[in-house]
PDB file of N, CA, C and O in Angstrom:
ATOM      1  N   UNK A   1      -7.827  14.549   0.889  1.00  0.00           N
ATOM      2  CA  UNK A   1      -6.687  14.324   0.023  1.00  0.00           C
ATOM      3  C   UNK A   1      -7.108  14.191  -1.434  1.00  0.00           C
ATOM      4  O   UNK A   1      -6.431  14.707  -2.323  1.00  0.00           O
ATOM      5  N   UNK A   2      -8.212  13.507  -1.687  1.00  0.00           N
ATOM      6  CA  UNK A   2      -8.666  13.355  -3.069  1.00  0.00           C
ATOM      7  C   UNK A   2      -9.005  14.690  -3.706  1.00  0.00           C
ATOM      8  O   UNK A   2      -8.799  14.867  -4.907  1.00  0.00           O
ATOM      9  N   UNK A   3      -9.524  15.639  -2.923  1.00  0.00           N
ATOM     10  CA  UNK A   3      -9.841  16.948  -3.475  1.00  0.00           C
ATOM     11  C   UNK A   3      -8.601  17.639  -4.013  1.00  0.00           C
ATOM     12  O   UNK A   3      -8.682  18.360  -5.007  1.00  0.00           O
ATOM     13  N   UNK A   4      -7.463  17.437  -3.380  1.00  0.00           N
ATOM     14  CA  UNK A   4      -6.236  18.080  -3.856  1.00  0.00           C
ATOM     15  C   UNK A   4      -5.740  17.447  -5.151  1.00  0.00           C
ATOM     16  O   UNK A   4      -4.988  18.075  -5.895  1.00  0.00           O
ATOM     17  N   UNK A   5      -6.146  16.227  -5.426  1.00  0.00           N
ATOM     18  CA  UNK A   5      -5.739  15.549  -6.660  1.00  0.00           C
ATOM     19  C   UNK A   5      -6.666  15.822  -7.824  1.00  0.00           C
ATOM     20  O   UNK A   5      -6.301  15.563  -8.970  1.00  0.00           O
ATOM     21  N   UNK A   6      -7.852  16.335  -7.562  1.00  0.00           N
ATOM     22  CA  UNK A   6      -8.860  16.481  -8.600  1.00  0.00           C
ATOM     23  C   UNK A   6      -8.369  17.294  -9.789  1.00  0.00           C
ATOM     24  O   UNK A   6      -8.640  16.931 -10.934  1.00  0.00           O
ATOM     25  N   UNK A   7      -7.663  18.368  -9.546  1.00  0.00           N
ATOM     26  CA  UNK A   7      -7.229  19.232 -10.633  1.00  0.00           C
ATOM     27  C   UNK A   7      -6.366  18.538 -11.660  1.00  0.00           C
ATOM     28  O   UNK A   7      -6.448  18.867 -12.844  1.00  0.00           O
ATOM     29  N   UNK A   8      -5.547  17.598 -11.257  1.00  0.00           N
ATOM     30  CA  UNK A   8      -4.619  16.996 -12.200  1.00  0.00           C
ATOM     31  C   UNK A   8      -4.952  15.554 -12.569  1.00  0.00           C
ATOM     32  O   UNK A   8      -4.675  15.129 -13.691  1.00  0.00           O
ATOM     33  N   UNK A   9      -5.541  14.793 -11.644  1.00  0.00           N
ATOM     34  CA  UNK A   9      -5.703  13.369 -11.892  1.00  0.00           C
ATOM     35  C   UNK A   9      -7.145  12.904 -12.056  1.00  0.00           C
ATOM     36  O   UNK A   9      -7.372  11.846 -12.643  1.00  0.00           O
ATOM     37  N   UNK A  10      -8.120  13.648 -11.562  1.00  0.00           N
ATOM     38  CA  UNK A  10      -9.505  13.197 -11.580  1.00  0.00           C
ATOM     39  C   UNK A  10     -10.185  13.621 -12.876  1.00  0.00           C
ATOM     40  O   UNK A  10      -9.983  14.729 -13.373  1.00  0.00           O
ATOM     41  N   UNK A  11     -10.989  12.719 -13.406  1.00  0.00           N
ATOM     42  CA  UNK A  11     -11.764  12.977 -14.615  1.00  0.00           C
ATOM     43  C   UNK A  11     -13.180  12.498 -14.384  1.00  0.00           C
ATOM     44  O   UNK A  11     -13.423  11.608 -13.569  1.00  0.00           O
ATOM     45  N   UNK A  12     -14.113  13.094 -15.110  1.00  0.00           N
ATOM     46  CA  UNK A  12     -15.498  12.656 -15.037  1.00  0.00           C
ATOM     47  C   UNK A  12     -15.796  11.695 -16.174  1.00  0.00           C
ATOM     48  O   UNK A  12     -15.341  11.886 -17.302  1.00  0.00           O
ATOM     49  N   UNK A  13     -16.561  10.668 -15.866  1.00  0.00           N
ATOM     50  CA  UNK A  13     -17.120   9.787 -16.888  1.00  0.00           C
ATOM     51  C   UNK A  13     -18.628   9.753 -16.668  1.00  0.00           C
ATOM     52  O   UNK A  13     -19.109  10.038 -15.571  1.00  0.00           O
ATOM     53  N   UNK A  14     -19.357   9.410 -17.697  1.00  0.00           N
ATOM     54  CA  UNK A  14     -20.806   9.405 -17.650  1.00  0.00           C
ATOM     55  C   UNK A  14     -21.291   8.002 -17.994  1.00  0.00           C
ATOM     56  O   UNK A  14     -21.064   7.501 -19.096  1.00  0.00           O
ATOM     57  N   UNK A  15     -21.962   7.381 -17.028  1.00  0.00           N
ATOM     58  CA  UNK A  15     -22.408   5.993 -17.160  1.00  0.00           C
ATOM     59  C   UNK A  15     -23.878   5.998 -17.530  1.00  0.00           C
ATOM     60  O   UNK A  15     -24.698   6.600 -16.838  1.00  0.00           O
ATOM     61  N   UNK A  16     -24.212   5.322 -18.629  1.00  0.00           N
ATOM     62  CA  UNK A  16     -25.590   5.255 -19.104  1.00  0.00           C
ATOM     63  C   UNK A  16     -26.139   3.860 -18.821  1.00  0.00           C
ATOM     64  O   UNK A  16     -25.563   2.852 -19.231  1.00  0.00           O
ATOM     65  N   UNK A  17     -27.270   3.824 -18.109  1.00  0.00           N
ATOM     66  CA  UNK A  17     -27.959   2.568 -17.798  1.00  0.00           C
ATOM     67  C   UNK A  17     -29.373   2.615 -18.338  1.00  0.00           C
ATOM     68  O   UNK A  17     -30.058   3.633 -18.230  1.00  0.00           O
ATOM     69  N   UNK A  18     -29.808   1.505 -18.921  1.00  0.00           N
ATOM     70  CA  UNK A  18     -31.174   1.393 -19.431  1.00  0.00           C
ATOM     71  C   UNK A  18     -31.999   0.461 -18.571  1.00  0.00           C
ATOM     72  O   UNK A  18     -31.478  -0.502 -18.010  1.00  0.00           O
ATOM     73  N   UNK A  19     -33.286   0.746 -18.468  1.00  0.00           N
ATOM     74  CA  UNK A  19     -34.156  -0.054 -17.606  1.00  0.00           C
ATOM     75  C   UNK A  19     -34.315  -1.486 -18.096  1.00  0.00           C
ATOM     76  O   UNK A  19     -34.551  -2.386 -17.290  1.00  0.00           O
ATOM     77  N   UNK A  20     -34.193  -1.711 -19.386  1.00  0.00           N
ATOM     78  CA  UNK A  20     -34.393  -3.040 -19.943  1.00  0.00           C
ATOM     79  C   UNK A  20     -33.091  -3.802 -20.178  1.00  0.00           C
ATOM     80  O   UNK A  20     -33.091  -5.033 -20.220  1.00  0.00           O
ATOM     81  N   UNK A  21     -31.979  -3.075 -20.333  1.00  0.00           N
ATOM     82  CA  UNK A  21     -30.721  -3.704 -20.741  1.00  0.00           C
ATOM     83  C   UNK A  21     -29.556  -3.504 -19.779  1.00  0.00           C
ATOM     84  O   UNK A  21     -28.475  -4.046 -20.005  1.00  0.00           O
ATOM     85  N   UNK A  22     -29.754  -2.744 -18.724  1.00  0.00           N
ATOM     86  CA  UNK A  22     -28.654  -2.497 -17.796  1.00  0.00           C
ATOM     87  C   UNK A  22     -27.649  -1.521 -18.375  1.00  0.00           C
ATOM     88  O   UNK A  22     -28.028  -0.540 -19.015  1.00  0.00           O
ATOM     89  N   UNK A  23     -26.362  -1.786 -18.153  1.00  0.00           N
ATOM     90  CA  UNK A  23     -25.299  -0.897 -18.610  1.00  0.00           C
ATOM     91  C   UNK A  23     -25.306  -0.791 -20.128  1.00  0.00           C
ATOM     92  O   UNK A  23     -25.204  -1.791 -20.837  1.00  0.00           O
ATOM     93  N   UNK A  24     -25.429   0.445 -20.613  1.00  0.00           N
ATOM     94  CA  UNK A  24     -25.406   0.694 -22.059  1.00  0.00           C
ATOM     95  C   UNK A  24     -24.021   1.146 -22.493  1.00  0.00           C
ATOM     96  O   UNK A  24     -23.529   0.728 -23.540  1.00  0.00           O
ATOM     97  N   UNK A  25     -23.390   2.001 -21.690  1.00  0.00           N
ATOM     98  CA  UNK A  25     -22.060   2.460 -22.049  1.00  0.00           C
ATOM     99  C   UNK A  25     -21.499   3.442 -21.043  1.00  0.00           C
ATOM    100  O   UNK A  25     -22.209   3.935 -20.167  1.00  0.00           O
ATOM    101  N   UNK A  26     -20.201   3.720 -21.184  1.00  0.00           N
ATOM    102  CA  UNK A  26     -19.492   4.692 -20.358  1.00  0.00           C
ATOM    103  C   UNK A  26     -18.854   5.690 -21.316  1.00  0.00           C
ATOM    104  O   UNK A  26     -18.152   5.302 -22.250  1.00  0.00           O
ATOM    105  N   UNK A  27     -19.100   6.978 -21.082  1.00  0.00           N
ATOM    106  CA  UNK A  27     -18.668   8.017 -22.021  1.00  0.00           C
ATOM    107  C   UNK A  27     -17.891   9.098 -21.293  1.00  0.00           C
ATOM    108  O   UNK A  27     -18.115   9.338 -20.107  1.00  0.00           O
ATOM    109  N   UNK A  28     -16.983   9.749 -21.994  1.00  0.00           N
ATOM    110  CA  UNK A  28     -16.214  10.835 -21.405  1.00  0.00           C
ATOM    111  C   UNK A  28     -16.902  12.179 -21.612  1.00  0.00           C
ATOM    112  O   UNK A  28     -16.450  13.191 -21.077  1.00  0.00           O
ATOM    113  N   UNK A  29     -17.977  12.201 -22.371  1.00  0.00           N
ATOM    114  CA  UNK A  29     -18.700  13.424 -22.674  1.00  0.00           C
ATOM    115  C   UNK A  29     -20.139  13.336 -22.161  1.00  0.00           C
ATOM    116  O   UNK A  29     -20.842  12.363 -22.436  1.00  0.00           O
ATOM    117  N   UNK A  30     -20.572  14.352 -21.416  1.00  0.00           N
ATOM    118  CA  UNK A  30     -21.954  14.403 -20.952  1.00  0.00           C
ATOM    119  C   UNK A  30     -22.908  14.488 -22.140  1.00  0.00           C
ATOM    120  O   UNK A  30     -23.966  13.858 -22.138  1.00  0.00           O
ATOM    121  N   UNK A  31     -22.542  15.252 -23.137  1.00  0.00           N
ATOM    122  CA  UNK A  31     -23.390  15.409 -24.321  1.00  0.00           C
ATOM    123  C   UNK A  31     -23.644  14.055 -24.981  1.00  0.00           C
ATOM    124  O   UNK A  31     -24.782  13.746 -25.336  1.00  0.00           O
ATOM    125  N   UNK A  32     -22.611  13.254 -25.147  1.00  0.00           N
ATOM    126  CA  UNK A  32     -22.752  11.927 -25.755  1.00  0.00           C
ATOM    127  C   UNK A  32     -23.596  11.015 -24.858  1.00  0.00           C
ATOM    128  O   UNK A  32     -24.457  10.288 -25.354  1.00  0.00           O
ATOM    129  N   UNK A  33     -23.358  11.047 -23.554  1.00  0.00           N
ATOM    130  CA  UNK A  33     -24.132  10.229 -22.629  1.00  0.00           C
ATOM    131  C   UNK A  33     -25.613  10.553 -22.676  1.00  0.00           C
ATOM    132  O   UNK A  33     -26.450   9.651 -22.695  1.00  0.00           O
ATOM    133  N   UNK A  34     -25.943  11.847 -22.696  1.00  0.00           N
ATOM    134  CA  UNK A  34     -27.343  12.255 -22.775  1.00  0.00           C
ATOM    135  C   UNK A  34     -27.959  11.846 -24.109  1.00  0.00           C
ATOM    136  O   UNK A  34     -29.111  11.416 -24.152  1.00  0.00           O
ATOM    137  N   UNK A  35     -27.200  11.976 -25.197  1.00  0.00           N
ATOM    138  CA  UNK A  35     -27.696  11.583 -26.516  1.00  0.00           C
ATOM    139  C   UNK A  35     -28.037  10.094 -26.544  1.00  0.00           C
ATOM    140  O   UNK A  35     -29.101   9.709 -27.029  1.00  0.00           O
ATOM    141  N   UNK A  36     -27.140   9.262 -26.027  1.00  0.00           N
ATOM    142  CA  UNK A  36     -27.358   7.813 -26.010  1.00  0.00           C
ATOM    143  C   UNK A  36     -28.562   7.457 -25.132  1.00  0.00           C
ATOM    144  O   UNK A  36     -29.370   6.608 -25.509  1.00  0.00           O
ATOM    145  N   UNK A  37     -28.686   8.099 -23.961  1.00  0.00           N
ATOM    146  CA  UNK A  37     -29.812   7.838 -23.064  1.00  0.00           C
ATOM    147  C   UNK A  37     -31.139   8.247 -23.705  1.00  0.00           C
ATOM    148  O   UNK A  37     -32.126   7.517 -23.616  1.00  0.00           O
ATOM    149  N   UNK A  38     -31.161   9.399 -24.342  1.00  0.00           N
ATOM    150  CA  UNK A  38     -32.377   9.857 -25.009  1.00  0.00           C
ATOM    151  C   UNK A  38     -32.746   8.922 -26.158  1.00  0.00           C
ATOM    152  O   UNK A  38     -33.919   8.600 -26.348  1.00  0.00           O
ATOM    153  N   UNK A  39     -31.749   8.489 -26.918  1.00  0.00           N
ATOM    154  CA  UNK A  39     -31.975   7.548 -28.014  1.00  0.00           C
ATOM    155  C   UNK A  39     -32.548   6.233 -27.483  1.00  0.00           C
ATOM    156  O   UNK A  39     -33.464   5.669 -28.080  1.00  0.00           O
ATOM    157  N   UNK A  40     -32.019   5.756 -26.384  1.00  0.00           N
ATOM    158  CA  UNK A  40     -32.511   4.525 -25.766  1.00  0.00           C
ATOM    159  C   UNK A  40     -33.972   4.679 -25.331  1.00  0.00           C
ATOM    160  O   UNK A  40     -34.794   3.795 -25.573  1.00  0.00           O
ATOM    161  N   UNK A  41     -34.287   5.805 -24.688  1.00  0.00           N
ATOM    162  CA  UNK A  41     -35.636   6.027 -24.170  1.00  0.00           C
ATOM    163  C   UNK A  41     -36.662   6.218 -25.283  1.00  0.00           C
ATOM    164  O   UNK A  41     -37.856   6.014 -25.064  1.00  0.00           O
ATOM    165  N   UNK A  42     -36.212   6.604 -26.464  1.00  0.00           N
ATOM    166  CA  UNK A  42     -37.150   6.822 -27.572  1.00  0.00           C
ATOM    167  C   UNK A  42     -37.126   5.689 -28.589  1.00  0.00           C
ATOM    168  O   UNK A  42     -37.650   5.848 -29.691  1.00  0.00           O
ATOM    169  N   UNK A  43     -36.540   4.570 -28.253  1.00  0.00           N
ATOM    170  CA  UNK A  43     -36.513   3.421 -29.168  1.00  0.00           C
ATOM    171  C   UNK A  43     -37.913   2.892 -29.408  1.00  0.00           C
ATOM    172  O   UNK A  43     -38.855   3.256 -28.703  1.00  0.00           O
ATOM    173  N   UNK A  44     -38.043   2.039 -30.399  1.00  0.00           N
ATOM    174  CA  UNK A  44     -39.268   1.339 -30.717  1.00  0.00           C
ATOM    175  C   UNK A  44     -40.379   2.287 -31.144  1.00  0.00           C
ATOM    176  O   UNK A  44     -41.544   2.081 -30.805  1.00  0.00           O
ATOM    177  N   UNK A  45     -40.017   3.320 -31.886  1.00  0.00           N
ATOM    178  CA  UNK A  45     -41.013   4.173 -32.517  1.00  0.00           C
ATOM    179  C   UNK A  45     -41.614   5.265 -31.658  1.00  0.00           C
ATOM    180  O   UNK A  45     -42.509   5.971 -32.123  1.00  0.00           O
ATOM    181  N   UNK A  46     -41.174   5.430 -30.456  1.00  0.00           N
ATOM    182  CA  UNK A  46     -41.714   6.515 -29.636  1.00  0.00           C
ATOM    183  C   UNK A  46     -41.223   7.845 -30.182  1.00  0.00           C
ATOM    184  O   UNK A  46     -40.069   7.963 -30.595  1.00  0.00           O
ATOM    185  N   UNK A  47     -42.074   8.823 -30.186  1.00  0.00           N
ATOM    186  CA  UNK A  47     -41.703  10.115 -30.750  1.00  0.00           C
ATOM    187  C   UNK A  47     -41.030  11.034 -29.740  1.00  0.00           C
ATOM    188  O   UNK A  47     -40.211  11.872 -30.117  1.00  0.00           O
ATOM    189  N   UNK A  48     -41.365  10.887 -28.470  1.00  0.00           N
ATOM    190  CA  UNK A  48     -40.796  11.809 -27.492  1.00  0.00           C
ATOM    191  C   UNK A  48     -40.387  11.083 -26.218  1.00  0.00           C
ATOM    192  O   UNK A  48     -40.935  10.038 -25.866  1.00  0.00           O
ATOM    193  N   UNK A  49     -39.436  11.655 -25.560  1.00  0.00           N
ATOM    194  CA  UNK A  49     -39.044  11.232 -24.216  1.00  0.00           C
ATOM    195  C   UNK A  49     -38.816  12.505 -23.431  1.00  0.00           C
ATOM    196  O   UNK A  49     -38.583  13.563 -24.015  1.00  0.00           O
ATOM    197  N   UNK A  50     -38.880  12.416 -22.132  1.00  0.00           N
ATOM    198  CA  UNK A  50     -38.696  13.580 -21.286  1.00  0.00           C
ATOM    199  C   UNK A  50     -37.474  13.380 -20.417  1.00  0.00           C
ATOM    200  O   UNK A  50     -37.152  12.259 -20.024  1.00  0.00           O
ATOM    201  N   UNK A  51     -36.793  14.478 -20.117  1.00  0.00           N
ATOM    202  CA  UNK A  51     -35.613  14.416 -19.282  1.00  0.00           C
ATOM    203  C   UNK A  51     -35.865  15.222 -18.024  1.00  0.00           C
ATOM    204  O   UNK A  51     -36.444  16.307 -18.078  1.00  0.00           O
ATOM    205  N   UNK A  52     -35.438  14.698 -16.910  1.00  0.00           N
ATOM    206  CA  UNK A  52     -35.471  15.476 -15.673  1.00  0.00           C
ATOM    207  C   UNK A  52     -34.115  15.386 -15.007  1.00  0.00           C
ATOM    208  O   UNK A  52     -33.469  14.339 -15.037  1.00  0.00           O
ATOM    209  N   UNK A  53     -33.680  16.487 -14.404  1.00  0.00           N
ATOM    210  CA  UNK A  53     -32.388  16.523 -13.720  1.00  0.00           C
ATOM    211  C   UNK A  53     -32.597  16.207 -12.244  1.00  0.00           C
ATOM    212  O   UNK A  53     -33.430  16.819 -11.576  1.00  0.00           O
ATOM    213  N   UNK A  54     -31.841  15.258 -11.756  1.00  0.00           N
ATOM    214  CA  UNK A  54     -31.849  14.917 -10.349  1.00  0.00           C
ATOM    215  C   UNK A  54     -30.418  15.041  -9.853  1.00  0.00           C
ATOM    216  O   UNK A  54     -29.486  14.980 -10.654  1.00  0.00           O
ATOM    217  N   UNK A  55     -30.226  15.209  -8.590  1.00  0.00           N
ATOM    218  CA  UNK A  55     -28.860  15.215  -8.080  1.00  0.00           C
ATOM    219  C   UNK A  55     -28.801  14.383  -6.808  1.00  0.00           C
ATOM    220  O   UNK A  55     -29.766  14.303  -6.048  1.00  0.00           O
ATOM    221  N   UNK A  56     -27.657  13.773  -6.601  1.00  0.00           N
ATOM    222  CA  UNK A  56     -27.497  12.899  -5.445  1.00  0.00           C
ATOM    223  C   UNK A  56     -26.032  12.885  -5.035  1.00  0.00           C
ATOM    224  O   UNK A  56     -25.185  12.428  -5.803  1.00  0.00           O
ATOM    225  N   UNK A  57     -25.716  13.375  -3.842  1.00  0.00           N
ATOM    226  CA  UNK A  57     -24.363  13.318  -3.284  1.00  0.00           C
ATOM    227  C   UNK A  57     -23.284  13.818  -4.247  1.00  0.00           C
ATOM    228  O   UNK A  57     -22.321  13.101  -4.520  1.00  0.00           O
ATOM    229  N   UNK A  58     -23.433  15.013  -4.753  1.00  0.00           N
ATOM    230  CA  UNK A  58     -22.455  15.633  -5.648  1.00  0.00           C
ATOM    231  C   UNK A  58     -22.308  14.932  -6.992  1.00  0.00           C
ATOM    232  O   UNK A  58     -21.414  15.280  -7.764  1.00  0.00           O
ATOM    233  N   UNK A  59     -23.147  13.970  -7.288  1.00  0.00           N
ATOM    234  CA  UNK A  59     -23.118  13.321  -8.603  1.00  0.00           C
ATOM    235  C   UNK A  59     -24.332  13.779  -9.379  1.00  0.00           C
ATOM    236  O   UNK A  59     -25.440  13.804  -8.844  1.00  0.00           O
ATOM    237  N   UNK A  60     -24.138  14.139 -10.626  1.00  0.00           N
ATOM    238  CA  UNK A  60     -25.278  14.487 -11.456  1.00  0.00           C
ATOM    239  C   UNK A  60     -25.940  13.219 -11.950  1.00  0.00           C
ATOM    240  O   UNK A  60     -25.269  12.277 -12.372  1.00  0.00           O
ATOM    241  N   UNK A  61     -27.256  13.202 -11.896  1.00  0.00           N
ATOM    242  CA  UNK A  61     -28.010  12.082 -12.448  1.00  0.00           C
ATOM    243  C   UNK A  61     -29.071  12.666 -13.374  1.00  0.00           C
ATOM    244  O   UNK A  61     -29.886  13.484 -12.947  1.00  0.00           O
ATOM    245  N   UNK A  62     -29.064  12.256 -14.624  1.00  0.00           N
ATOM    246  CA  UNK A  62     -30.047  12.704 -15.584  1.00  0.00           C
ATOM    247  C   UNK A  62     -30.939  11.518 -15.912  1.00  0.00           C
ATOM    248  O   UNK A  62     -30.442  10.435 -16.222  1.00  0.00           O
ATOM    249  N   UNK A  63     -32.245  11.710 -15.847  1.00  0.00           N
ATOM    250  CA  UNK A  63     -33.221  10.633 -15.972  1.00  0.00           C
ATOM    251  C   UNK A  63     -34.100  10.888 -17.188  1.00  0.00           C
ATOM    252  O   UNK A  63     -34.721  11.946 -17.297  1.00  0.00           O
ATOM    253  N   UNK A  64     -34.155   9.928 -18.097  1.00  0.00           N
ATOM    254  CA  UNK A  64     -34.972  10.020 -19.298  1.00  0.00           C
ATOM    255  C   UNK A  64     -36.072   8.970 -19.220  1.00  0.00           C
ATOM    256  O   UNK A  64     -35.813   7.822 -18.858  1.00  0.00           O
ATOM    257  N   UNK A  65     -37.291   9.356 -19.556  1.00  0.00           N
ATOM    258  CA  UNK A  65     -38.390   8.387 -19.521  1.00  0.00           C
ATOM    259  C   UNK A  65     -39.399   8.688 -20.632  1.00  0.00           C
ATOM    260  O   UNK A  65     -39.460   9.796 -21.165  1.00  0.00           O
ATOM    261  N   UNK A  66     -40.177   7.674 -20.955  1.00  0.00           N
ATOM    262  CA  UNK A  66     -41.257   7.815 -21.930  1.00  0.00           C
ATOM    263  C   UNK A  66     -42.583   7.785 -21.205  1.00  0.00           C
ATOM    264  O   UNK A  66     -42.734   7.099 -20.193  1.00  0.00           O
ATOM    265  N   UNK A  67     -43.541   8.526 -21.721  1.00  0.00           N
ATOM    266  CA  UNK A  67     -44.857   8.568 -21.099  1.00  0.00           C
ATOM    267  C   UNK A  67     -45.655   7.295 -21.338  1.00  0.00           C
ATOM    268  O   UNK A  67     -46.397   6.852 -20.461  1.00  0.00           O
ATOM    269  N   UNK A  68     -45.508   6.705 -22.514  1.00  0.00           N
ATOM    270  CA  UNK A  68     -46.380   5.589 -22.887  1.00  0.00           C
ATOM    271  C   UNK A  68     -45.889   4.228 -22.395  1.00  0.00           C
ATOM    272  O   UNK A  68     -46.651   3.262 -22.439  1.00  0.00           O
ATOM    273  N   UNK A  69     -44.661   4.119 -21.936  1.00  0.00           N
ATOM    274  CA  UNK A  69     -44.129   2.854 -21.435  1.00  0.00           C
ATOM    275  C   UNK A  69     -43.174   3.131 -20.280  1.00  0.00           C
ATOM    276  O   UNK A  69     -42.870   4.283 -19.970  1.00  0.00           O
ATOM    277  N   UNK A  70     -42.715   2.077 -19.660  1.00  0.00           N
ATOM    278  CA  UNK A  70     -41.813   2.231 -18.521  1.00  0.00           C
ATOM    279  C   UNK A  70     -40.357   2.082 -18.925  1.00  0.00           C
ATOM    280  O   UNK A  70     -39.553   1.567 -18.148  1.00  0.00           O
ATOM    281  N   UNK A  71     -40.005   2.520 -20.116  1.00  0.00           N
ATOM    282  CA  UNK A  71     -38.622   2.481 -20.576  1.00  0.00           C
ATOM    283  C   UNK A  71     -37.921   3.730 -20.060  1.00  0.00           C
ATOM    284  O   UNK A  71     -38.348   4.850 -20.339  1.00  0.00           O
ATOM    285  N   UNK A  72     -36.850   3.536 -19.313  1.00  0.00           N
ATOM    286  CA  UNK A  72     -36.102   4.664 -18.768  1.00  0.00           C
ATOM    287  C   UNK A  72     -34.610   4.480 -19.017  1.00  0.00           C
ATOM    288  O   UNK A  72     -34.134   3.367 -19.244  1.00  0.00           O
ATOM    289  N   UNK A  73     -33.893   5.579 -18.970  1.00  0.00           N
ATOM    290  CA  UNK A  73     -32.435   5.554 -19.049  1.00  0.00           C
ATOM    291  C   UNK A  73     -31.901   6.621 -18.109  1.00  0.00           C
ATOM    292  O   UNK A  73     -32.495   7.692 -17.976  1.00  0.00           O
ATOM    293  N   UNK A  74     -30.796   6.336 -17.464  1.00  0.00           N
ATOM    294  CA  UNK A  74     -30.158   7.311 -16.590  1.00  0.00           C
ATOM    295  C   UNK A  74     -28.716   7.534 -17.022  1.00  0.00           C
ATOM    296  O   UNK A  74     -28.050   6.629 -17.526  1.00  0.00           O
ATOM    297  N   UNK A  75     -28.256   8.750 -16.813  1.00  0.00           N
ATOM    298  CA  UNK A  75     -26.853   9.091 -17.016  1.00  0.00           C
ATOM    299  C   UNK A  75     -26.339   9.557 -15.659  1.00  0.00           C
ATOM    300  O   UNK A  75     -26.886  10.487 -15.066  1.00  0.00           O
ATOM    301  N   UNK A  76     -25.295   8.914 -15.177  1.00  0.00           N
ATOM    302  CA  UNK A  76     -24.731   9.225 -13.874  1.00  0.00           C
ATOM    303  C   UNK A  76     -23.282   9.658 -14.037  1.00  0.00           C
ATOM    304  O   UNK A  76     -22.489   8.979 -14.690  1.00  0.00           O
ATOM    305  N   UNK A  77     -22.944  10.797 -13.436  1.00  0.00           N
ATOM    306  CA  UNK A  77     -21.553  11.275 -13.499  1.00  0.00           C
ATOM    307  C   UNK A  77     -20.760  10.652 -12.363  1.00  0.00           C
ATOM    308  O   UNK A  77     -21.198  10.648 -11.212  1.00  0.00           O
ATOM    309  N   UNK A  78     -19.597  10.128 -12.697  1.00  0.00           N
ATOM    310  CA  UNK A  78     -18.675   9.554 -11.704  1.00  0.00           C
ATOM    311  C   UNK A  78     -17.287  10.124 -11.945  1.00  0.00           C
ATOM    312  O   UNK A  78     -16.911  10.408 -13.082  1.00  0.00           O
ATOM    313  N   UNK A  79     -16.536  10.287 -10.882  1.00  0.00           N
ATOM    314  CA  UNK A  79     -15.149  10.711 -10.996  1.00  0.00           C
ATOM    315  C   UNK A  79     -14.242   9.498 -10.979  1.00  0.00           C
ATOM    316  O   UNK A  79     -14.416   8.595 -10.161  1.00  0.00           O
ATOM    317  N   UNK A  80     -13.281   9.478 -11.876  1.00  0.00           N
ATOM    318  CA  UNK A  80     -12.297   8.394 -11.915  1.00  0.00           C
ATOM    319  C   UNK A  80     -10.909   8.996 -11.881  1.00  0.00           C
ATOM    320  O   UNK A  80     -10.703  10.157 -12.236  1.00  0.00           O
ATOM    321  N   UNK A  81      -9.977   8.195 -11.455  1.00  0.00           N
ATOM    322  CA  UNK A  81      -8.599   8.671 -11.363  1.00  0.00           C
ATOM    323  C   UNK A  81      -7.762   8.042 -12.434  1.00  0.00           C
ATOM    324  O   UNK A  81      -6.566   8.317 -12.524  1.00  0.00           O
TER     325      UNK A  81
END
């Protein structure tokens, strides 16, 4: 039944979580969510962070991490009504 509602009522949101701070924010744009996650992972003077795409049960999960420390951020896509 939910699949029949997706076209008109379902929307995607992107939840950004940081390894040190927990929930960072909820965004309606994947581009904004990835930008915030990358910014979080490169805080404190780090020059680079790496992104890897993972998937889990029809939800997109984008994982950002730094090589020199264990600071990570994830962006998870969720459907809301």
